[in-house]
Steps between C-alpha positions, in 0.01 A plus 500: 500500500185695585431838345464802728116487523505124556760534774306785664184289495686201643650717774158646584336159520787366714458793739126436514561131578739602778245740648229232491738266683559769764123539546470124544778495762343792687194289576703274728753752630503621859391849588187700530210452262500867401870504409469182295185624327661833418810331360283264293293793370816685398630200306153441353492857369846455348381179332208683338728784390747249356225325307378832361850599393552150357188552288660812354821313426314206347270709282741776402560346159138389461332836550534776246582751770583486870383825660799704613347560844458123555855407402729493803200527732473261793145578609297200383171690476658771284673247275188293440287811444743637240556171317126430476419851379773490232398169342 
């Protein structure tokens, strides 16, 4: 059985895979170009946020300290900025 961080990481990566599949399906779906592009951009942003949060989960035991203001954050830019400045 997976530990809590391993399961969280697995869940995050599964969600990211699902979002990438949605983006792929949007390319051939009917509808206006703007609506499809906007939906793809939304899912793309969520993929980047998921990767950033996954980095926190994956490195939480490897870093000496995860900045409190990065933990629980979903903004990828903020997470990466905080993790890089704390290492």
